[in-house]
FIMIGU-135138 format. One record per residue: residue in three letters; x, y, z of N, C-alpha, C in turn. Coordinates in pm, whole numbers. Example, Ala and Ser with C-alpha at 12.3 -4.5 7.8 and 13.67 -1.06 7.14 Angstrom:
BEGIN
SITE  residu    n_c1    n_c2    n_c3   ca_c1   ca_c2   ca_c3    c_c1    c_c2    c_c3
SITE     ALA    1319    -569     780    1230    -450     780    1320    -330     780
SITE     SER    1285    -225     708    1367    -106     714    1290       3     787
END
This chain:
BEGIN
SITE  residu    n_c1    n_c2    n_c3   ca_c1   ca_c2   ca_c3    c_c1    c_c2    c_c3
SITE     UNK   17508   17565    9594   17515   17473    9491   17675   17440    9482
SITE     UNK   17705   17304    9455   17834   17262    9433   17833   17164    9308
SITE     UNK   17935   17201    9225   17945   17110    9102   18093   17064    9096
SITE     UNK   18107   16923    9084   18228   16866    9065   18218   16782    8943
SITE     UNK   18325   16799    8847   18324   16724    8722   18469   16690    8685
SITE     UNK   18477   16574    8621   18610   16529    8573   18593   16434    8452
SITE     UNK   18696   16439    8361   18695   16343    8245   18825   16322    8196
SITE     UNK   18832   16218    8120   18960   16166    8056   18928   16117    7915
SITE     UNK   19006   16172    7822   18991   16139    7672   19103   16093    7615
SITE     UNK   19090   16016    7500   19204   15958    7429   19172   15960    7284
SITE     UNK   19266   15980    7191   19239   15962    7040   19371   15901    6989
SITE     UNK   19351   15814    6887   19461   15750    6822   19414   15706    6690
SITE     UNK   19508   15689    6590   19483   15655    6443   19464   15491    6457
SITE     UNK   19384   15449    6364   19356   15307    6351   19339   15280    6188
SITE     UNK   19445   15253    6137   19443   15242    5984   19402   15372    5924
SITE     UNK   19294   15368    5834   19255   15486    5768   19149   15565    5856
SITE     UNK   19127   15509    5982   19035   15572    6067   19104   15644    6185
SITE     UNK   19021   15722    6263   19068   15791    6382   18964   15758    6500
SITE     UNK   19020   15720    6604   18925   15674    6709   18945   15771    6831
SITE     UNK   18821   15814    6883   18823   15896    6998   18735   15828    7105
SITE     UNK   18774   15830    7233   18700   15771    7331   18720   15851    7474
SITE     UNK   18630   15834    7568   18638   15912    7686   18538   15865    7788
SITE     UNK   18569   15908    7918   18479   15889    8013   18464   16023    8089
SITE     UNK   18348   16055    8161   18327   16159    8237   18225   16124    8352
SITE     UNK   18244   16193    8468   18168   16181    8577   18142   16316    8636
SITE     UNK   18022   16344    8693   17997   16480    8758   17910   16446    8878
SITE     UNK   17920   16542    8972   17844   16530    9090   17793   16671    9118
SITE     UNK   17661   16695    9145   17605   16819    9173   17519   16813    9293
SITE     UNK   17523   16908    9382   17442   16911    9508   17389   17051    9515
SITE     UNK   17249   17055    9540   17187   17185    9564   17102   17175    9697
SITE     UNK   17114   17278    9772   17041   17282    9898   16983   17425    9915
SITE     UNK   16853   17436    9913   16798   17572    9916   16679   17567    9999
SITE     UNK   16665   17659   10091   16550   17677   10189   16500   17817   10174
SITE     UNK   16369   17833   10145   16309   17969   10127   16193   17988   10221
SITE     UNK   16186   18089   10296   16096   18128   10387   16005   18239   10339
SITE     UNK   15870   18229   10349   15792   18342   10339   15725   18365   10471
SITE     UNK   15703   18488   10503   15626   18528   10617   15527   18638   10580
SITE     UNK   15421   18631   10665   15305   18730   10661   15304   18812   10791
SITE     UNK   15269   18935   10789   15270   19011   10912   15129   19015   10943
SITE     UNK   15106   18977   11075   14965   18966   11123   14977   18996   11283
SITE     UNK   14895   19080   11325   14874   19128   11467   15016   19164   11516
SITE     UNK   15075   19249   11439   15211   19304   11476   15327   19210   11488
SITE     UNK   15312   19098   11425   15426   19005   11428   15415   18914   11294
SITE     UNK   15547   18876   11267   15557   18793   11135   15538   18648   11159
SITE     UNK   15459   18592   11075   15420   18451   11095   15464   18377   10964
SITE     UNK   15516   18255   10975   15562   18185   10844   15438   18147   10768
SITE     UNK   15450   18159   10648   15342   18115   10542   15392   17973   10500
SITE     UNK   15332   17877   10564   15373   17729   10525   15332   17688   10385
SITE     UNK   15231   17758   10324   15194   17724   10187   15293   17775   10086
SITE     UNK   15374   17874   10114   15470   17934   10016   15613   17889   10052
SITE     UNK   15635   17862   10180   15783   17833   10209   15820   17692   10160
SITE     UNK   15948   17680   10104   15983   17566   10044   16131   17525   10080
SITE     UNK   16157   17392   10074   16300   17341   10095   16331   17251    9974
SITE     UNK   16442   17281    9911   16490   17199    9786   16617   17140    9812
SITE     UNK   16624   17011    9815   16752   16927    9834   16761   16836    9703
SITE     UNK   16878   16858    9637   16894   16788    9506   17034   16734    9499
SITE     UNK   17057   16604    9471   17185   16550    9452   17193   16470    9323
SITE     UNK   17279   16498    9231   17284   16427    9106   17415   16382    9071
SITE     UNK   17428   16262    9021   17550   16199    8969   17528   16142    8839
SITE     UNK   17612   16189    8743   17614   16148    8593   17736   16084    8562
SITE     UNK   17729   15960    8510   17855   15888    8459   17826   15862    8313
SITE     UNK   17931   15891    8226   17925   15884    8079   18044   15827    8021
SITE     UNK   18026   15749    7911   18131   15697    7835   18098   15706    7691
SITE     UNK   18197   15748    7601   18164   15755    7466   18274   15704    7373
SITE     UNK   18241   15662    7253   18332   15604    7151   18297   15667    7026
SITE     UNK   18396   15720    6948   18370   15781    6824   18478   15736    6715
SITE     UNK   18430   15700    6596   18506   15653    6489   18499   15737    6368
SITE     UNK   18595   15799    6325   18606   15867    6209   18679   15801    6101
SITE     UNK   18615   15781    5976   18678   15704    5872   18657   15781    5736
SITE     UNK   18772   15778    5652   18764   15843    5526   18788   15730    5424
SITE     UNK   18680   15683    5353   18692   15573    5269   18764   15603    5135
SITE     UNK   18749   15743    5089   18821   15785    4977   18831   15934    4992
SITE     UNK   18873   16003    4875   18887   16154    4879   18741   16206    4884
SITE     UNK   18640   16139    4850   18512   16192    4846   18415   16154    4968
SITE     UNK   18423   16033    5003   18339   15974    5105   18409   15961    5245
SITE     UNK   18334   16016    5350   18389   16005    5492   18270   15982    5570
SITE     UNK   18291   15923    5692   18185   15897    5788   18243   15922    5934
SITE     UNK   18147   15952    6020   18164   15965    6160   18063   15896    6239
SITE     UNK   18090   15796    6319   17994   15719    6396   18028   15733    6542
SITE     UNK   17935   15760    6626   17960   15766    6759   17856   15708    6858
SITE     UNK   17891   15672    6972   17800   15613    7074   17835   15673    7214
SITE     UNK   17737   15719    7286   17756   15771    7419   17649   15716    7510
SITE     UNK   17700   15652    7618   17606   15602    7718   17610   15691    7841
SITE     UNK   17501   15716    7896   17487   15815    8025   17415   15741    8119
SITE     UNK   17463   15734    8251   17382   15678    8353   17361   15791    8453
SITE     UNK   17244   15813    8490   17207   15925    8577   17141   15879    8712
SITE     UNK   17182   15932    8828   17121   15894    8956   17104   16025    9042
SITE     UNK   16983   16034    9070   16937   16155    9144   16873   16119    9272
SITE     UNK   16910   16189    9384   16865   16168    9509   16782   16296    9549
SITE     UNK   16670   16285    9623   16593   16399    9647   16455   16387    9584
SITE     UNK   16473   16360    9449   16337   16329    9380   16352   16192    9315
SITE     UNK   16447   16109    9352   16452   15969    9314   16445   15942    9172
SITE     UNK   16545   15967    9090   16544   15933    8954   16661   15841    8916
SITE     UNK   16649   15744    8843   16755   15663    8799   16734   15605    8656
SITE     UNK   16817   15650    8562   16796   15598    8431   16928   15597    8357
SITE     UNK   16936   15518    8246   17047   15501    8159   17001   15511    8018
SITE     UNK   17068   15597    7937   17036   15610    7792   17151   15607    7704
SITE     UNK   17115   15550    7578   17221   15549    7464   17196   15658    7372
SITE     UNK   17308   15725    7327   17294   15834    7234   17380   15805    7116
SITE     UNK   17324   15756    6999   17405   15736    6883   17410   15857    6792
SITE     UNK   17507   15867    6708   17521   15969    6607   17590   15923    6495
SITE     UNK   17538   15961    6371   17598   15912    6247   17607   16036    6146
SITE     UNK   17715   16059    6082   17735   16170    5984   17796   16098    5863
SITE     UNK   17738   16133    5756   17791   16089    5630   17817   16217    5533
SITE     UNK   17943   16220    5475   17970   16335    5390   18017   16285    5257
SITE     UNK   17979   16339    5145   18022   16297    5020   18049   16416    4925
SITE     UNK   18174   16436    4892   18217   16549    4819   18189   16540    4671
SITE     UNK   18123   16639    4611   18092   16634    4472   18188   16719    4401
SITE     UNK   18190   16712    4257   18288   16797    4181   18257   16944    4202
SITE     UNK   18353   17028    4186   18344   17173    4179   18320   17232    4316
SITE     UNK   18376   17150    4412   18378   17209    4555   18245   17191    4631
SITE     UNK   18145   17117    4569   18015   17098    4634   18022   16975    4722
SITE     UNK   17920   16956    4813   17916   16847    4908   17783   16816    4948
SITE     UNK   17755   16685    4977   17625   16641    5041   17658   16576    5174
SITE     UNK   17575   16586    5267   17593   16529    5403   17448   16492    5457
SITE     UNK   17464   16391    5542   17350   16337    5620   17383   16316    5757
SITE     UNK   17290   16349    5859   17331   16341    5995   17198   16285    6075
SITE     UNK   17230   16205    6167   17130   16163    6263   17206   16163    6397
SITE     UNK   17124   16223    6507   17183   16223    6633   17063   16223    6730
SITE     UNK   17099   16166    6849   17013   16171    6960   17068   16240    7074
SITE     UNK   16990   16330    7141   17049   16416    7252   16952   16417    7376
SITE     UNK   17020   16457    7478   16931   16475    7609   16937   16620    7649
SITE     UNK   16827   16675    7696   16824   16803    7741   16767   16798    7887
SITE     UNK   16856   16819    7986   16810   16810    8122   16761   16944    8170
SITE     UNK   16665   16949    8269   16608   17068    8318   16715   17150    8392
SITE     UNK   16701   17289    8392   16785   17369    8479   16747   17344    8623
SITE     UNK   16849   17373    8709   16824   17337    8847   16723   17441    8913
SITE     UNK   16717   17564    8856   16619   17655    8908   16485   17613    8863
SITE     UNK   16470   17558    8742   16340   17499    8700   16286   17390    8790
SITE     UNK   16374   17318    8858   16331   17217    8945   16309   17258    9091
SITE     UNK   16354   17380    9125   16342   17433    9258   16191   17478    9280
SITE     UNK   16122   17438    9372   15987   17467    9390   15956   17607    9449
SITE     UNK   16065   17684    9447   16050   17824    9510   15936   17893    9429
SITE     UNK   15858   17974    9507   15737   18045    9449   15779   18191    9427
SITE     UNK   15757   18238    9303   15767   18381    9283   15638   18450    9259
SITE     UNK   15611   18548    9338   15484   18612    9339   15482   18734    9236
SITE     UNK   15413   18732    9131   15397   18841    9040   15296   18938    9103
SITE     UNK   15181   18885    9134   15073   18966    9195   14968   18878    9248
SITE     UNK   14847   18913    9290   14750   18834    9345   14686   18733    9236
SITE     UNK   14726   18769    9104   14654   18684    9008   14757   18579    8944
SITE     UNK   14882   18593    8969   14973   18494    8906   15093   18475    8995
SITE     UNK   15117   18342    9007   15242   18294    9090   15310   18200    8989
SITE     UNK   15448   18203    9010   15520   18100    8925   15617   18025    9015
SITE     UNK   15642   17900    8991   15729   17826    9078   15787   17717    8991
SITE     UNK   15902   17643    9044   15957   17539    8978   15897   17416    8998
SITE     UNK   15943   17302    8932   15870   17178    8926   15976   17064    8948
SITE     UNK   15992   17002    9088   16087   16902    9105   16064   16772    9036
SITE     UNK   15948   16763    8979   15913   16635    8909   15946   16637    8750
SITE     UNK   16023   16739    8710   16062   16754    8578   16152   16637    8523
SITE     UNK   16119   16582    8413   16214   16474    8349   16285   16541    8237
SITE     UNK   16401   16479    8202   16486   16527    8093   16407   16506    7962
SITE     UNK   16423   16584    7856   16375   16556    7722   16469   16494    7634
SITE     UNK   16420   16410    7549   16515   16332    7459   16469   16374    7315
SITE     UNK   16574   16405    7240   16542   16459    7102   16616   16367    6998
SITE     UNK   16551   16359    6879   16603   16288    6760   16615   16385    6645
SITE     UNK   16738   16399    6587   16751   16490    6486   16797   16435    6364
SITE     UNK   16734   16458    6248   16779   16417    6121   16790   16537    6035
SITE     UNK   16913   16547    5960   16945   16669    5870   17016   16616    5748
SITE     UNK   16966   16667    5633   17023   16649    5511   17065   16792    5447
SITE     UNK   17198   16793    5405   17255   16927    5372   17319   16920    5226
SITE     UNK   17326   17025    5168   17391   17057    5034   17477   17188    5066
SITE     UNK   17602   17163    5043   17706   17271    5045   17752   17320    4907
SITE     UNK   17731   17444    4881   17769   17499    4746   17902   17573    4758
SITE     UNK   18008   17512    4714   18135   17571    4702   18182   17648    4826
SITE     UNK   18150   17579    4938   18193   17644    5068   18145   17789    5086
SITE     UNK   18030   17819    5016   17976   17953    5021   17838   17957    5078
SITE     UNK   17761   17851    5058   17629   17839    5102   17586   17697    5143
SITE     UNK   17518   17691    5248   17471   17562    5303   17318   17560    5310
SITE     UNK   17253   17470    5251   17109   17443    5252   17077   17309    5326
SITE     UNK   16993   17313    5429   16959   17188    5509   16814   17178    5528
SITE     UNK   16776   17058    5509   16641   17008    5555   16655   16933    5672
SITE     UNK   16562   16962    5772   16590   16907    5919   16447   16858    5963
SITE     UNK   16458   16760    6049   16337   16704    6120   16381   16679    6267
SITE     UNK   16311   16734    6361   16343   16726    6497   16227   16674    6576
SITE     UNK   16247   16559    6644   16130   16510    6735   16183   16510    6879
SITE     UNK   16103   16568    6964   16130   16575    7109   16036   16507    7186
SITE     UNK   16081   16416    7276   15994   16345    7376   16004   16423    7507
SITE     UNK   15900   16445    7564   15877   16515    7696   15959   16649    7692
SITE     UNK   15929   16742    7597   15987   16867    7584   15954   16957    7706
SITE     UNK   16039   17034    7757   16018   17122    7877   15964   17259    7827
SITE     UNK   15855   17293    7884   15786   17428    7838   15713   17483    7971
SITE     UNK   15695   17606    7968   15609   17679    8065   15462   17629    8052
SITE     UNK   15401   17592    8156   15261   17551    8158   15173   17654    8252
SITE     UNK   15062   17675    8201   14967   17778    8276   14847   17697    8316
SITE     UNK   14822   17701    8459   14708   17625    8510   14633   17720    8591
SITE     UNK   14494   17718    8592   14414   17789    8682   14373   17721    8800
SITE     UNK   14408   17788    8921   14379   17730    9054   14233   17772    9092
SITE     UNK   14192   17712    9206   14048   17722    9242   14022   17873    9281
SITE     UNK   14109   17947    9323   14093   18091    9360   14105   18180    9244
SITE     UNK   14102   18131    9112   14122   18220    8990   14265   18260    8970
SITE     UNK   14355   18217    9052   14490   18251    9027   14554   18159    8933
SITE     UNK   14643   18211    8852   14718   18137    8738   14844   18093    8796
SITE     UNK   14872   17967    8798   14998   17907    8847   15076   17878    8730
SITE     UNK   15203   17932    8720   15294   17898    8597   15407   17817    8659
SITE     UNK   15438   17706    8582   15557   17626    8623   15595   17545    8493
SITE     UNK   15729   17513    8493   15778   17436    8380   15734   17293    8390
SITE     UNK   15702   17231    8283   15632   17100    8289   15674   17029    8153
SITE     UNK   15665   16899    8155   15691   16811    8037   15580   16796    7958
SITE     UNK   15578   16843    7824   15475   16814    7735   15489   16675    7686
SITE     UNK   15389   16628    7605   15396   16495    7551   15506   16484    7448
SITE     UNK   15499   16566    7345   15600   16565    7234   15601   16692    7159
SITE     UNK   15691   16704    7085   15694   16821    6977   15766   16774    6864
SITE     UNK   15720   16836    6741   15781   16804    6622   15817   16939    6549
SITE     UNK   15939   16943    6482   15986   17057    6419   16044   17021    6295
SITE     UNK   16019   17073    6176   16083   17044    6051   16076   17176    5973
SITE     UNK   16176   17179    5877   16192   17295    5793   16325   17293    5712
SITE     UNK   16356   17424    5669   16465   17453    5575   16556   17558    5649
SITE     UNK   16687   17540    5637   16773   17641    5682   16878   17678    5576
SITE     UNK   16902   17797    5560   16996   17843    5444   17111   17936    5531
SITE     UNK   17226   17901    5516   17336   17978    5576   17445   18006    5474
SITE     UNK   17486   18135    5475   17590   18177    5372   17718   18204    5455
SITE     UNK   17828   18174    5391   17957   18229    5444   17976   18379    5405
SITE     UNK   18073   18440    5441   18108   18580    5411   18123   18594    5256
SITE     UNK   18042   18692    5197   18084   18718    5056   18078   18868    5041
SITE     UNK   18131   18921    4931   18167   19062    4917   18090   19107    4790
SITE     UNK   17980   19185    4795   17924   19246    4682   18020   19346    4614
SITE     UNK   18095   19430    4690   18185   19506    4655   18310   19485    4756
SITE     UNK   18430   19544    4720   18553   19520    4795   18546   19562    4937
SITE     UNK   18465   19673    4975   18465   19729    5109   18346   19672    5189
SITE     UNK   18256   19589    5124   18137   19545    5202   18137   19393    5207
SITE     UNK   18136   19334    5322   18120   19191    5342   17983   19154    5413
SITE     UNK   17927   19040    5365   17783   19019    5405   17781   18867    5440
SITE     UNK   17708   18825    5545   17669   18691    5571   17522   18692    5604
SITE     UNK   17455   18585    5566   17304   18584    5586   17259   18448    5640
SITE     UNK   17149   18440    5721   17086   18323    5766   16932   18328    5751
SITE     UNK   16884   18220    5708   16740   18212    5677   16682   18081    5720
SITE     UNK   16572   18068    5785   16518   17945    5827   16365   17958    5820
SITE     UNK   16298   17853    5772   16155   17838    5777   16118   17706    5855
SITE     UNK   16056   17726    5966   16046   17624    6060   15897   17601    6109
SITE     UNK   15850   17478    6094   15709   17449    6140   15718   17366    6266
SITE     UNK   15645   17409    6379   15656   17344    6507   15515   17294    6539
SITE     UNK   15513   17175    6606   15378   17119    6656   15406   17055    6794
SITE     UNK   15319   17101    6886   15326   17049    7030   15201   16972    7056
SITE     UNK   15221   16873    7152   15114   16811    7203   15125   16794    7357
SITE     UNK   15018   16815    7431   15025   16792    7575   14878   16763    7631
SITE     UNK   14864   16726    7748   14736   16688    7818   14697   16788    7909
SITE     UNK   14576   16835    7904   14522   16934    7991   14393   16869    8062
SITE     UNK   14394   16821    8188   14296   16762    8254   14238   16640    8173
SITE     UNK   14343   16556    8133   14322   16427    8063   14268   16442    7917
SITE     UNK   14272   16569    7873   14237   16597    7731   14355   16644    7650
SITE     UNK   14377   16577    7544   14494   16619    7460   14469   16755    7395
SITE     UNK   14573   16835    7411   14570   16960    7353   14681   16977    7239
SITE     UNK   14656   17059    7140   14766   17067    7034   14788   17208    7001
SITE     UNK   14914   17239    6958   14942   17374    6906   15042   17366    6793
SITE     UNK   15024   17447    6695   15120   17435    6573   15134   17574    6515
SITE     UNK   15251   17600    6465   15280   17731    6405   15391   17725    6311
SITE     UNK   15381   17797    6208   15491   17816    6104   15562   17947    6143
SITE     UNK   15694   17931    6153   15781   18046    6202   15907   18059    6108
SITE     UNK   15917   18195    6054   16033   18227    5972   16132   18306    6063
SITE     UNK   16258   18296    6014   16368   18373    6076   16471   18419    5964
SITE     UNK   16508   18536    5979   16612   18594    5886   16710   18675    5965
SITE     UNK   16839   18665    5929   16945   18737    5989   17043   18784    5881
SITE     UNK   17091   18913    5895   17180   18970    5790   17290   19045    5872
SITE     UNK   17411   19007    5853   17530   19070    5911   17617   19140    5805
SITE     UNK   17644   19270    5836   17705   19359    5739   17822   19413    5795
SITE     UNK   17944   19400    5726   18080   19455    5774   18132   19547    5658
SITE     UNK   18148   19675    5693   18201   19783    5605   18339   19822    5641
SITE     UNK   18433   19803    5551   18570   19837    5568   18609   19963    5484
SITE     UNK   18586   20078    5548   18611   20202    5464   18755   20230    5441
SITE     UNK   18846   20188    5535   18990   20203    5510   19054   20102    5600
SITE     UNK   19192   20113    5609   19264   20020    5697   19231   20028    5845
SITE     UNK   19197   20156    5890   19163   20186    6024   19020   20203    6071
SITE     UNK   18930   20219    5963   18787   20241    5995   18698   20122    5950
SITE     UNK   18617   20067    6034   18519   19964    6003   18383   19997    6073
SITE     UNK   18279   19944    6011   18157   19960    6078   18065   19831    6046
SITE     UNK   17975   19811    6144   17882   19686    6129   17740   19732    6148
SITE     UNK   17659   19659    6073   17505   19663    6086   17454   19529    6086
SITE     UNK   17386   19488    6201   17332   19346    6194   17178   19358    6226
SITE     UNK   17110   19292    6144   16983   19285    6138   16919   19148    6162
SITE     UNK   16811   19136    6238   16755   18998    6262   16600   19009    6267
SITE     UNK   16525   18914    6213   16383   18916    6226   16336   18775    6251
SITE     UNK   16250   18774    6362   16192   18639    6399   16037   18646    6395
SITE     UNK   15988   18564    6310   15834   18563    6287   15773   18512    6416
SITE     UNK   15636   18506    6407   15565   18451    6517   15609   18310    6553
SITE     UNK   15623   18283    6674   15699   18158    6726   15608   18101    6839
SITE     UNK   15628   17969    6851   15538   17886    6951   15641   17821    7033
SITE     UNK   15595   17793    7161   15661   17721    7264   15550   17664    7348
SITE     UNK   15503   17545    7318   15393   17482    7399   15259   17570    7401
SITE     UNK   15221   17611    7509   15095   17679    7536   15124   17838    7492
SITE     UNK   15249   17879    7489   15286   18014    7459   15310   18028    7306
SITE     UNK   15262   18158    7262   15290   18195    7126   15351   18333    7143
SITE     UNK   15464   18357    7065   15530   18487    7072   15518   18562    6942
SITE     UNK   15493   18687    6953   15466   18771    6830   15598   18803    6762
SITE     UNK   15590   18846    6632   15713   18879    6564   15800   18978    6626
SITE     UNK   15944   18966    6601   16034   19066    6671   16136   19106    6558
SITE     UNK   16181   19224    6553   16285   19281    6463   16381   19346    6558
SITE     UNK   16513   19323    6536   16611   19380    6617   16726   19437    6518
SITE     UNK   16776   19553    6547   16884   19605    6461   16997   19654    6566
SITE     UNK   17118   19620    6536   17254   19664    6611   17336   19719    6511
SITE     UNK   17418   19816    6552   17522   19878    6474   17639   19929    6557
SITE     UNK   17745   19941    6487   17876   19984    6557   17975   20042    6458
SITE     UNK   18075   20115    6514   18182   20172    6433   18312   20151    6517
SITE     UNK   18414   20122    6436   18545   20102    6503   18656   20175    6438
SITE     UNK   18751   20220    6516   18862   20303    6470   18990   20244    6533
SITE     UNK   19087   20209    6465   19216   20158    6506   19310   20274    6509
SITE     UNK   19389   20287    6637   19485   20392    6661   19617   20335    6707
SITE     UNK   19711   20419    6733   19842   20378    6761   19900   20257    6702
SITE     UNK   19903   20276    6562   19960   20188    6474   19893   20034    6485
SITE     UNK   19763   20044    6506   19693   19918    6510   19686   19857    6650
SITE     UNK   19763   19908    6743   19762   19841    6877   19648   19886    6966
SITE     UNK   19587   20004    6926   19468   20060    7012   19332   20062    6925
SITE     UNK   19230   20037    6995   19099   20041    6915   18991   20122    7005
SITE     UNK   18928   20205    6931   18810   20280    6986   18683   20233    6914
SITE     UNK   18582   20189    6993   18471   20141    6931   18330   20205    6993
SITE     UNK   18236   20226    6920   18112   20275    6961   18001   20187    6896
SITE     UNK   17923   20134    6989   17804   20045    6935   17676   20083    6993
SITE     UNK   17568   20052    6916   17427   20076    6975   17365   19938    6952
SITE     UNK   17304   19887    7056   17215   19767    7053   17069   19799    7054
SITE     UNK   17001   19745    6981   16851   19759    6979   16821   19911    6932
SITE     UNK   16862   19947    6818   16860   20091    6777   16713   20137    6786
SITE     UNK   16612   20057    6743   16469   20103    6727   16382   20063    6866
SITE     UNK   16467   20000    6963   16390   19961    7096   16278   19857    7051
SITE     UNK   16315   19770    6969   16213   19685    6925   16223   19543    6981
SITE     UNK   16329   19525    7076   16345   19395    7138   16256   19379    7261
SITE     UNK   16126   19368    7218   16019   19354    7307   15958   19221    7289
SITE     UNK   15964   19135    7397   15912   19005    7390   15759   18999    7429
SITE     UNK   15672   18986    7330   15530   18987    7350   15476   18849    7317
SITE     UNK   15399   18804    7415   15340   18676    7399   15197   18663    7453
SITE     UNK   15131   18544    7422   14993   18522    7454   14970   18380    7491
SITE     UNK   14891   18359    7578   14850   18215    7622   14697   18206    7616
SITE     UNK   14648   18108    7551   14500   18081    7565   14471   17963    7646
SITE     UNK   14388   17968    7740   14341   17856    7822   14192   17863    7810
SITE     UNK   14129   17745    7851   13982   17732    7849   13923   17857    7946
SITE     UNK   13856   17941    7881   13795   18052    7955   13889   18159    8002
SITE     UNK   14021   18158    7961   14115   18252    8006   14204   18297    7890
SITE     UNK   14249   18419    7904   14354   18474    7794   14458   18547    7866
SITE     UNK   14584   18506    7852   14691   18583    7919   14775   18643    7810
SITE     UNK   14818   18788    7837   14885   18855    7743   15008   18923    7816
SITE     UNK   15134   18910    7768   15241   18965    7837   15339   19046    7736
SITE     UNK   15410   19148    7805   15506   19225    7734   15624   19235    7822
SITE     UNK   15740   19191    7778   15869   19192    7865   15976   19260    7787
SITE     UNK   16055   19328    7859   16161   19404    7796   16280   19400    7918
SITE     UNK   16398   19335    7882   16499   19338    7987   16584   19470    7972
SITE     UNK   16623   19506    7851   16700   19628    7825   16639   19697    7703
SITE     UNK   16653   19833    7712   16606   19916    7594   16727   19936    7511
SITE     UNK   16739   20044    7439   16851   20090    7357   16975   20109    7450
SITE     UNK   17080   20046    7397   17203   20039    7478   17323   20097    7401
SITE     UNK   17393   20200    7454   17507   20256    7396   17636   20207    7468
SITE     UNK   17743   20179    7387   17865   20137    7450   17979   20215    7375
SITE     UNK   18069   20265    7453   18193   20331    7407   18307   20254    7485
SITE     UNK   18396   20204    7402   18510   20119    7467   18642   20159    7396
SITE     UNK   18745   20137    7479   18889   20154    7425   18971   20036    7475
SITE     UNK   19047   19981    7384   19126   19865    7427   19275   19893    7360
SITE     UNK   19369   19843    7422   19512   19858    7378   19587   19716    7390
SITE     UNK   19636   19680    7284   19705   19559    7269   19853   19579    7314
SITE     UNK   19898   19505    7426   20029   19511    7476   20123   19418    7386
SITE     UNK   20252   19429    7392   20338   19343    7317   20314   19195    7346
SITE     UNK   20296   19124    7244   20261   18976    7263   20384   18901    7333
SITE     UNK   20354   18832    7439   20453   18744    7491   20431   18599    7440
SITE     UNK   20481   18502    7522   20464   18359    7485   20320   18324    7503
SITE     UNK   20262   18263    7408   20119   18216    7400   20100   18099    7499
SITE     UNK   20001   18135    7595   19972   18028    7695   19853   17941    7641
SITE     UNK   19869   17812    7652   19773   17725    7596   19653   17723    7699
SITE     UNK   19528   17758    7633   19413   17769    7720   19363   17632    7746
SITE     UNK   19312   17616    7871   19249   17495    7912   19121   17467    7837
SITE     UNK   19107   17341    7793   18969   17302    7720   18872   17277    7826
SITE     UNK   18778   17369    7838   18674   17358    7936   18526   17344    7872
SITE     UNK   18541   17315    7741   18405   17298    7675   18321   17188    7725
SITE     UNK   18393   17076    7762   18320   16965    7803   18258   16968    7949
SITE     UNK   18299   17084    8017   18250   17101    8160   18122   17194    8157
SITE     UNK   18087   17255    8036   17990   17352    8039   17849   17291    8065
SITE     UNK   17814   17170    8041   17693   17109    8045   17622   17144    8175
SITE     UNK   17700   17117    8294   17641   17137    8425   17634   17285    8462
SITE     UNK   17732   17362    8434   17722   17497    8463   17620   17580    8390
SITE     UNK   17579   17526    8263   17475   17603    8193   17343   17571    8245
SITE     UNK   17336   17483    8341   17191   17448    8399   17174   17535    8529
SITE     UNK   17269   17612    8557   17246   17697    8682   17143   17800    8649
END
């Protein structure tokens, strides 16, 4: 796999406004050949049904323009347009999309604020999701990529209220066309074939609450996140429209304890309720992490000890219901994890300006 990307950006004032503009181009090439063999009559013979070759070449060209304007001390806007042209060889896709974005912010008295946002985005499939390589779980389940995947387009609307820079409450609505999700299909030999596919659409709306760090007492700092989210998916199964919907809560609580100048501790808790992703539904999950830190050598050295997944509850449990079939899974990547680390800060020299690589992440995140 080879990825080449380059871009140029410019920003300049224009009266009471600020203008940003830029161009970007990227080239990606993937070439993968996978061979499966079966042993028969004391020799290995190629399995032509499982062997695959994947050749993919992608070129994306983009240009954007953004205008930030402050009409007064209270009202400000940000309007942007981005145009992307995509050309793919190997699976022959050519398309151009426009992605507008608008943000309005109005500052209220006493440090409060109102804001409204609309944006359209594109989510391209990962390269591995398009690779038709077959992974064999067992005789009853195979999983493979889907070279016919299309990118999904999402429209997001969000209304927010900020209370004295301490808490933000948001109402949101998200519509996704052609969302990418794992699909489960039964083959003639009763084997289940799993592959990523484009569903018809998905809707998501709900409420988000985010707090900044606040202190119940001087030595205890807390930040919290809460969301209530309703999701609805639609897709076709043998020309019949299927639907799935689910209400899912999420809560996160981060705690920092400063016992002294040199001793600190953290306890982070998160809970995710039952969640949906197309045909898949995930059961609730609770995770707890904790750590303690000690500064030594006049603050230049740090010893820390952390425990991830204290109760070994990071277990992804899900189920899929199909006509006449039921699939249940339990997956765990890591159990309880202990870390002991030591770091020492050398005398600071001249600060080197870090290269801004944020805009190059899009392609590398799809590996």
